[in-house]
N, C-alpha and C positions, 0 to 999 in steps of 0.2 A: 597507833594512833591513826583514823583515816586522813586523806589528805587528800584536796579537790586541785581537780584538773585544772589545767592554763585552757582548756577549748570550755569550758563551766562557767567560769568569766564571765562577770555581766555589767555591762555599766553604773559605778555607785565605789563609798566604802565599801573594802572587800576584808570581813577577819579572817575567815578561814586558812587556813597554810595548805602554801602547795611545798610541793620537794620539784629540781629545778634547779638543771646545770645551768652554768654560768657558762655561755658558748664564745663572748664576742666583748670586747670592750673599749669603749676611747673617748676620746674625747670629744667634745661638738665647741669648737670656737666662731668668734665675730671675725672673722677676718674686713670686716668693715669698722672695728675699734682696736686694730692693732693683734690681732687672735686672744682677744679678752674671751675667757672657759665661761659657757654659758650653761654646761649640764655634760651630768659623764653617762653617757648611754648604752645599754651592753642589750645583746640576743642573749632572752631564754629558755630554754628548753626542757620541757617535760618527757614521763616514762612513753608518754602516747607519739609524740614528736611533732607534736605541739609546737609553733617558737612564736615570740610573747617576744615585742622590744617594749624595753623598760629603762626610763629617767630618773636620772636624782639630777636637781636641782644643782647649781653651783653655793648657793647657801648652805646646802646638805652633804655635799661628796663628799667634806674633811672625815665625816663620820661614818661613813662607812667604804669611802677610799683601799683602806689597808689592810679591810676583809676581802678584798677583792682580787678574784686569781681565776683567768680560763682555764677552765676545763673541772673545777671542781665547784662540790651538789653541794645546794644551803634549803635552808629549809626558810619562807618564806613566806609572812604575812604583815597582814595592818596596812593594806597599800589603795590607793587609788584605783581601778580604774578608768577608760577612760576612751574612747572610740579612738579608731586612728583616723589621722592626717589623713587626707587624700594625695598627700607627694611623699611623694620620695620612696616608698612600701620595701623595706624590708623580709616580713612575713607577711606569712599568708591569713593569717589572724584576723580577726574584725576589732579588736581593745588591743588596749597598749595598756603597761603602768608606771604609775609615778610614786615613786614613793616619797614617804612623808613624817612630816617626823615623829609617829608613831610606826613607823613601821620596822621590825622585824627578819633582820636577815646573816643568819646565825649559818656556818662553812660547816656542814658534817666531818667525821671523820673517816665511815665508810657510809653504803645503802644496800638497802637488799634487793633497791629496785632496780632494774637495764634501762639507763637510759644513755640516748647516744649521742656519743661525742661529738659528733660534729651535722651540717645538716645546710646543705648546697640547695641553690633555688636554681637550678643550670637552664638557659632559654635557647634556644636552639637560633644559627643567622636570622631566617626571615622573619620570627617577632622581635625579638633586640632591635631589630632596621623598626619594625612596627612601630615601639616604646621611643628608638628614636626624638630630642627635641618635646616629649611629652612632660615630663616631671615627674608621669604618675607611678616608676620602679626601680628601683636601682637592682634589675637582676646578674647573678654568679653568669665567669662561664670558665668554661675549661677546654685546654687545645698543647696544642704543640709548639715548645715555645721556636722560630725562625730566625730572629734578630732583636741584635739588641742594640739601641741609641743611648744614648749616657754625653750629658754634659758637667759632670759632677767633678771629672778630676782638672776644670777652666780655673778655678781659684778666681772669680769673677763675680760680684754681686749680684743680688738677684735673686729668684726665682731655680732653681738643680730641675732638672727634667730626665725621666728617664724610658723612654718610648719601646716596650716589648710589641714585638710580629709576631701573632698566634693562629697558625693553622687550626680551624676550628675542622674541616675536609678537606676532599680533594684538593677544591676553586675555590676557599675559600681562605681570605686571611683579616685579621682584625691587626688595628693598631692600639695598646690598652698603652696610656699617656701617665702617667704617674711624679708629684711634682714634689717639691724642697723633705720634710721629715722623714715621707711614707719613701720618698727616690733613695734617700740617703739607707731609709734600714732595709728597703731589698737590694742595693747597691754593698750592705756590708753584708748583708746574707748570703750571696755570687761570694764572697770573697773572704768568708767561712767554708765554704763546702769547696770549696777551691779546684769544681767542676763545674761543666755546665749542666741544665739538670733536661731532662725530656719532654715533660709536662709543668705546664704552670697551670694553678687555678689562683683566680684571682675572684674575687667579692665585692658586691655592691660598687659594679661598678656605672657612670650614666652615662648611659649613650648620648653624643651629639651626633647628628647630621648638618654636616660644613659644604656647601658648595654637591652635591650630589655621594659625599662622601661618609662612612661611617667613622666618627670617633667615636675611643673606649673614654673616659677618665675617670682618674682615683678619687676618689671622697673619702669622710675622716674617717667612714665605715671600711677603707677597703682593705683588705688582708690577703696575703699572698701564701699558697700551700706549692713547691715544687720536690716533685719525684723524681729520682733519680735516677741514671741507667745500672741495673743489681751490678755487683762486680760477679765475676769469675772463676773459680776457681782457680784456674791459669793466670789470674792476675790481669787478663782481659776485661771489657766490660760488654755488657750485650747491646748490642743496636740493633738487633731485630725487631725489624715493621717500625723505626724511626731512620727519618730523612735528614732532620735537623743539620742546622748547622748555625750555630751564632756565628756571628758577625762581629769581629771585634769593635766594642765601645771606646775606640781611640778618643784624643783629646781634640781637640778642633782649634788648630793649628793658627797665632797670629800670622797676617800677611800686610804687603803697604800698600797703598795702590796702585804704584807703577808693576807692581806682581802680581795681585788681580787682572791689570788690564795683560798683560803677561798668560798669565795661565790662560784665558779662553781664548786668549790664538794658539797655545800651542798642543793643550793637553783634547784630550780627548772626550767627548761629550758624556758628562756624566753627574749625579748628584751629592754634592759634594757641600762642607759650609767652614765659613772660615775665619775670624776677626780682625776688624780690621779700625785700628782704629786714625779718625780723622776730624778734621775741621768744618763744619756747614759755613760755607761760603754764600749758599744762595738758595733763597728756594723758586725754584722753577714752577712758571706760570702760566708754558704753553699750555697745556692738556688740564688746565684748575690744579684747586689740593684738595678737591673732596665730586664724590658722586652721590648719585640714589641710591640708595643699594635696599635689598630686603633686609627689611629688621628681621626675619627668621636667617637663614643662612646667609646675609649678606651679600650677595652678586647684583653688581648692577640689574636695575630693574625695564623692564624696557617698556615704551612712554605709546599707551593709546589714550587712544580719545576724549577719555574722558576715566578711566586707570593708570593702575600699575600691574603689569605683565611679569612675572619670576617663574623663568622657565625651570629652573632647574627643584622649584617648591610645585611645582605643576598649579600654579595659582594667580588666576586670570585677574583676584580682588587685591594685590596684595600693600600688605603694608609699608608705607616705605620710613626710611629712614636713612640719614646724611651720613655717610663715612667718610673716613676719612682715605685718600692716595694721594701722598706727597713725597714730587723728586725731588730727595736734597742732589745740588753740588753742594760736594767735595776735598777738602784738598790735603796733600800730607808733605812734606817736600821732600816726593819720590814723586808727585803727578798730579790728576783729579781726574773724576771723576760721575756720575749716578747714581744714586741708591734709593731704590725704592721702598716706600715705609707705608703701613697701610692702619687700618682703622686702630687695631690694636694697640700697637709699641706707639703708632705719634700718639695717643692719647693717653700713655703710661706718660712720654718724657712731658709733654703740655700740662698736663693732668685737664684738661678741657674736653669731653668730647665734642665730635665734630656737629652734633645735634643742640649742642648749646653754645659754641664757634658762630656758626650760623642756622640759618631756618630754612627751608622750603615753602614756596608760597608759591600756590594753584597748586594743579593733577595734572597727571598723564603730561600729553604734549605742551600744553603751557605752564606748567611749573617752573619757574626760575628758583633759583640761588644766590644770593649773596655773591658778590662779585670779588669784594675785596679782601686780602690775605686779612685772618685775626690778629692780632696783638699775641696772642698767645704762639703762633705760627711762626713770626716774623721775630720773636725774641729770641730764637733759637737758634740764629742766625748770628756766626762769630764762635760759638761755643764748639768744642771740642769732647767729642764722645767715643767710647766705645762698639762700633756695630759687630751683627751677630750676624751675616752673610750667608744665602741660602741660595746655590748654586744648581741649575734643575740643564735638562738637555737644550733648553733654547735660549740659554746663555752662549753657549756654546755657538750660533749659528748668527750667518751675516748683518742680519737684521737687532743683533742685539742692541741696550743701550742703554741697559742699567741692570743693580744687581738689588736683587728682595731682601727688605731688610724682614730676622726673624726677630734680634732681642737686640735692646738700644740700655748699655750700660755708660756711669759716670768715666770718660776718662782716665785710663791706669796705667801702671803699670805691670803686668801678668807675669808671674813668677810661674818657670818653670816647673812643672810636678812630671811624675813618672803618671804614662799611660793605664789605664784601667784597661784591660782586656780582657774579656771572658775565656776566646778557645783559646788562649794562649798559655792560659796557669794547666798547669797539671793535675793527670787526675788520679785526687788522692782523696786520704781525708777518708772518714767512716763510711761503710755502706749507708746511705740512709734512706731504701726502697721501703714506704708508706705501701699500706694499702688505702684503696680504695676507698672514701668515705660511708660509712654503714647509714647516715639517710640523704636522700638527695629526692628535690622536692620537683616537678615536673607544672608544665603548665602554665597558664596567662592570667588567669582567673583570677587577681593577686588583691587583696582587701588591708593586709596591714599595710599600718605605714608611720610614720616619720615622728615626737611629742612636737618637738621643735623643729627649726626649719639649718639646724648644722651641717648636715650634712648639703644642705641647699645652696649653705652664705660658700661653702666651700668650692663646692662643680660649677657653680657657674660660674666662678673668675676663670676655673681652669677649662672650661669648654672655653672664654674667652683667648684665651691664648694660646689653643691648636686651630684659632677662629683664619687669621693671614695665611699657613698653610695652605688652608683649602683656595683660599683669593688668589692668593699669587698664584696660584696653578691656572689660573685666567687669568689672559690681558685686558682685564676691565680699562677701560678707559675716563677717567672723568669727564664731570660735569666741566667743557671747555670754557669756563662764564670768568674764571679769575685772571687781572688783566695787569693789579697793581703787586709791584716789584721792592724786595729788602734784597739787599747786596755788601756785600763789607769784599773792597775795594785791595 
């Protein structure tokens, strides 16, 4: 039987048959509609190492889902071939495929063709940096694992997160952030193997440049492959060529307000996170509740005579967008403090964007912002929340005034749970030494795309979660225009 190659597909209905391997399979969900399933997405590869993105609509997915298994080989016919979307490319092919009512997708018990079992699209650091904030493609990366941070053991509601520091070169390290079910899956993988990986391959990451820093956020299409040190016959572990050391992914400990205030005076400067449950007693307005920020990187804009300038983005005619910068006066039974919340955290709490709560009138040096405290912020006064606080070196200085908020949750008692520690696990279990993938794609000129926005909708939310860390690293002053106060005596 003659088979067509994926590279020969042209836009339109295709009745020819192709023999392909199912590389990856994932669900594309709409997070704006409660995680509603939009489609079942996949990457298919043929004997010529051509990779094409495929989609099965939510209405048809039950018909095909049961027979789909990553790594298996199938015959595929009766499909719709479309031009690739220009957003969030996952392959090099100029076309994508969609399953329809007449599509046949049959699993083969064996094949005489040599079809790669994996395919990666690695990019060097400078090219990944060039892709940041463009939404053009979702590259793959491979790096040496140097540190892990995890919030999974907190037992608090809301999104879970794992952050991996991967060393791409002798002087280049990037932070990969994964959330929710993907974070839980990676956590479970580490727990099962019982020892730290040396090399981690991460696929389909969305590069985001925030305040001049590069963050790589996981998407619905992201997968992980871990390469572990080879066990030696003597019982030791081969550590040649590796200097990685995984940092304990410890539980974030709760503290009272008094303990926080004491900690910054007695401890050495460091980067650390704590949880603190406290009541909002006032919105401080001496520095306002918002600022005019860059719509791309969120940093405060410089006012020129007839425009705004963003220094991190090197943009002299930047698009302005109102951003939250709110200082909360809080207290518990032990004391009082000031917690600083930025745009993403405050918006998630109020369910109102700063740009909707007030408007920028004018441009440049003539720009003005509403001076009144929005009702959405005033209504927070008197409520109790659990704040996740991120302390940095400047918090331990003599000019310390506030603690930066990284997440906010409804107040609740936090049940203690055993700390998850990666590097503390004993070196045991099977040797899972894998070979480097058969097929690796390099370069930057990529045209294949995603048919729907499943990955886009997830990754945009993920990128927003990281914005507070970069914004918090600078001490942006808000627009000092607000003067109306709300108090609880």
